[in-house]
N, CA, C and O of each residue as an XYZ file, in Angstrom:
292
protein
N      33.393     34.434      0.672
C      33.500     33.281      1.701
C      31.886     32.500      1.589
O      31.665     31.349      1.213
N      31.142     33.270      1.927
C      29.498     32.709      1.621
C      29.221     32.033      0.083
O      28.580     31.024     -0.210
N      29.907     32.921     -0.719
C      29.626     32.412     -2.446
C      30.680     30.877     -2.443
O      30.330     29.968     -3.195
N      31.797     30.713     -1.665
C      32.429     29.524     -1.878
C      31.884     28.508     -1.121
O      32.321     27.387     -1.380
N      30.871     28.612     -0.075
C      30.236     27.636      0.548
C      28.540     27.634     -0.307
O      27.573     27.179      0.304
N      28.424     28.064     -1.405
C      27.509     27.960     -2.372
C      26.332     28.464     -1.618
O      25.378     27.689     -1.692
N      26.139     29.420     -0.991
C      25.100     30.046     -0.070
C      24.752     31.255     -1.162
O      25.652     31.721     -1.860
N      23.508     31.682     -1.250
C      23.136     32.540     -2.005
C      22.607     33.335     -1.262
O      22.157     33.006     -0.165
N      22.560     34.733     -1.813
C      21.521     35.817     -0.845
C      20.339     35.913     -1.103
O      20.150     35.841     -2.317
N      19.563     36.026     -0.602
C      17.789     36.105     -0.935
C      17.120     37.403     -0.011
O      16.642     37.185      1.102
N      17.148     38.624     -0.554
C      16.770     39.461     -0.330
C      15.305     39.624     -0.815
O      15.119     39.552     -2.030
N      14.541     39.776     -0.226
C      12.849     39.814     -0.794
C      12.874     41.187     -1.154
O      13.423     42.008     -0.419
N      12.276     41.539     -2.322
C      11.480     43.129     -2.537
C      10.795     43.777     -1.551
O      10.639     43.025     -0.589
N      10.312     44.880     -1.383
C       9.400     45.495     -0.175
C       8.641     44.939     -0.610
O       8.532     44.756     -1.822
N       7.630     44.355      0.553
C       6.331     43.853      0.824
C       5.941     42.434     -0.064
O       4.781     42.079     -0.275
N       7.192     41.683     -0.547
C       6.765     40.796     -1.018
C       7.862     39.664     -0.172
O       8.972     39.886      0.312
N       6.892     38.135     -0.232
C       7.566     37.117      0.316
C       8.995     36.939     -0.252
O       9.362     37.510     -1.279
N       9.714     36.183      0.416
C      10.993     35.822     -0.286
C      11.249     34.168     -0.685
O      12.049     33.858     -1.567
N      10.489     33.191      0.057
C      10.275     31.979      0.163
C      11.597     31.108      0.513
O      11.898     30.102     -0.129
N      12.327     31.590      1.566
C      13.351     30.669      1.851
C      13.194     30.378      3.325
O      14.064     29.825      3.997
N      11.931     30.820      3.819
C      11.397     30.379      5.302
C      12.478     31.498      6.461
O      12.233     31.308      7.653
N      13.112     32.117      6.289
C      13.728     32.675      7.029
C      12.740     33.953      7.893
O      12.749     34.186      9.101
N      11.960     34.615      6.854
C      11.181     35.461      7.241
C      10.206     36.048      6.352
O      10.315     36.080      5.126
N       9.085     36.587      7.146
C       7.954     36.684      5.630
C       8.417     38.021      4.851
O       8.396     38.108      3.623
N       8.854     39.094      5.756
C       9.128     39.903      4.686
C      10.105     40.557      5.052
O      10.529     40.368      6.192
N      10.765     41.548      4.154
C      12.176     41.948      4.594
C      12.335     43.364      5.365
O      13.407     43.764      5.820
N      11.092     44.067      5.443
C      10.863     45.578      6.305
C      10.996     45.211      7.822
O      11.274     46.131      8.591
N      10.862     44.233      8.207
C      10.587     43.798      9.607
C      12.246     44.162     10.220
O      12.468     44.832     11.229
N      13.177     43.607      9.428
C      14.569     44.225     10.450
C      14.542     45.322      9.797
O      15.028     45.924     10.754
N      14.399     46.222      8.946
C      14.236     47.971      8.871
C      13.595     48.410      9.820
O      14.006     49.404     10.419
N      12.506     47.811     10.161
C      11.695     48.332     11.519
C      12.039     48.197     12.702
O      11.554     48.946     13.550
N      13.139     47.018     13.119
C      13.441     47.189     13.865
C      14.571     47.912     14.404
O      14.759     48.152     15.596
N      15.273     48.225     13.477
C      16.637     49.467     13.273
C      15.948     50.942     13.811
O      16.293     51.626     14.774
N      15.209     51.096     13.151
C      14.515     52.223     13.187
C      13.598     52.346     14.495
O      13.336     53.487     14.875
N      13.183     51.453     15.081
C      12.560     51.444     16.383
C      14.139     51.573     17.305
O      14.164     52.582     18.009
N      14.995     50.986     17.356
C      16.046     50.982     17.637
C      17.022     52.273     17.786
O      17.692     52.568     18.775
N      16.943     52.876     16.710
C      17.328     54.371     16.419
C      16.792     55.187     17.249
O      17.565     55.914     17.873
N      15.315     55.310     17.502
C      14.881     55.885     18.099
C      15.171     56.374     19.933
O      14.593     57.156     20.688
N      16.178     55.585     20.060
C      16.735     55.736     21.533
C      18.220     56.416     21.311
O      19.166     55.641     21.170
N      18.428     57.645     21.280
C      19.709     58.420     21.072
C      20.600     57.902     21.546
O      21.552     58.620     21.239
N      21.082     56.813     22.322
C      21.984     56.262     23.331
C      22.785     55.282     22.155
O      24.005     55.156     22.041
N      21.745     54.648     21.341
C      22.163     53.763     20.662
C      22.465     53.886     19.499
O      23.202     53.127     18.870
N      21.626     55.392     18.877
C      21.906     55.441     17.573
C      23.420     55.947     17.346
O      24.034     55.579     16.345
N      23.965     56.742     18.235
C      25.320     57.387     18.081
C      26.124     56.330     19.383
O      25.606     56.166     20.488
N      26.905     55.960     19.137
C      27.987     54.783     20.083
C      28.585     55.695     20.943
O      29.704     56.075     20.599
N      27.973     56.291     22.314
C      28.657     57.183     23.002
C      29.632     56.275     23.869
O      30.716     56.802     24.119
N      29.430     55.047     24.349
C      30.104     54.437     25.320
C      31.392     53.621     24.582
O      31.371     53.390     23.373
N      32.343     53.276     25.320
C      33.500     52.943     24.667
C      33.346     51.439     25.214
O      34.008     50.525     24.722
N      32.502     51.255     26.183
C      32.665     49.702     26.513
C      31.527     48.586     25.962
O      30.321     48.832     25.970
N      31.913     47.741     25.642
C      30.953     46.931     24.932
C      29.757     46.465     25.526
O      28.666     46.288     24.985
N      30.258     46.200     27.291
C      29.185     45.793     27.959
C      28.363     46.782     27.807
O      27.383     46.724     27.064
N      28.712     47.869     28.552
C      27.538     49.101     28.815
C      26.702     49.120     27.365
O      25.472     49.094     27.311
N      27.420     49.160     26.417
C      26.213     49.414     24.965
C      25.389     48.359     24.592
O      24.329     48.501     23.981
N      25.903     47.220     24.983
C      24.778     45.917     25.190
C      23.919     45.735     26.238
O      23.003     44.914     26.183
N      24.137     46.448     27.216
C      23.209     46.723     28.400
C      22.296     47.885     27.640
O      21.126     47.524     27.769
N      22.334     48.712     27.151
C      21.436     50.058     26.590
C      20.687     49.182     25.694
O      19.466     49.317     25.764
N      21.215     48.152     24.714
C      20.480     47.484     24.002
C      19.655     46.738     24.392
O      18.557     46.555     23.867
N      20.154     46.125     25.526
C      19.161     45.012     25.680
C      17.965     46.242     26.549
O      16.786     45.933     26.374
N      18.093     46.961     27.032
C      17.164     47.682     27.698
C      16.039     48.189     26.754
O      14.822     48.059     26.880
N      17.055     49.057     25.368
C      15.886     49.731     24.557
C      15.057     48.294     23.936
O      14.036     48.489     23.276
N      15.397     47.267     24.105
C      14.564     46.210     23.449
C      13.508     45.636     24.314
O      12.569     45.077     23.747
N      13.529     45.697     25.662
C      12.989     45.231     26.255
C      11.355     46.639     27.025
O      10.343     46.399     27.683
N      11.967     48.043     26.422
C      11.190     49.224     26.481
C      10.283     48.630     25.192
O       9.103     48.403     25.460
N      10.721     48.365     23.850
C      10.097     48.184     22.934
C       9.164     47.297     22.851
O       8.146     47.449     22.175
N       9.487     46.091     23.672
C       8.727     45.265     23.831
C       7.531     45.208     24.777
O       6.505     44.546     24.621
N       7.926     46.223     26.037
C       6.880     46.320     26.813
C       5.597     47.511     26.358
O       4.476     47.509     26.867
N       6.098     48.549     25.230
C       5.502     49.179     24.917
C       4.517     48.700     23.813
O       3.381     49.171     23.751
N       5.049     47.585     22.784
C       4.214     47.002     22.123
C       3.009     45.797     22.380
O       2.102     45.418     21.638
N       3.456     45.317     23.926
C       2.288     44.645     24.967
C       1.453     45.558     25.391
O       0.241     45.359     25.471
N       1.932     46.464     25.652
C       1.163     47.530     26.462
C      -0.034     47.913     25.635
O      -1.215     47.927     25.982
N       0.539     48.244     24.392
C      -0.622     48.813     23.505
C      -2.098     47.651     23.321
O      -3.269     48.025     23.259
N      -1.638     46.295     23.267
C      -2.934     45.381     23.497
C      -3.637     45.374     24.480
O      -4.849     45.266     24.298
N      -3.123     45.484     25.826
C      -3.906     45.855     27.013
C      -4.971     46.722     27.199
O      -5.465     46.862     28.318
């Protein structure tokens, strides 16, 4: 469907900018997934309900941000 709309995939190689303006480097997304996988409950989805899983995802994001900001102080 994306090709029908003439949208080309632009995935940068590691540590190189890709010029689309969407992000500086590719590994930012990979690093985010690695940070989220540190939380075992998110790595393997145990909850059957999507709202509980989303709540744990938001909690994990908040903890990651808090740890990053806490390292600056």
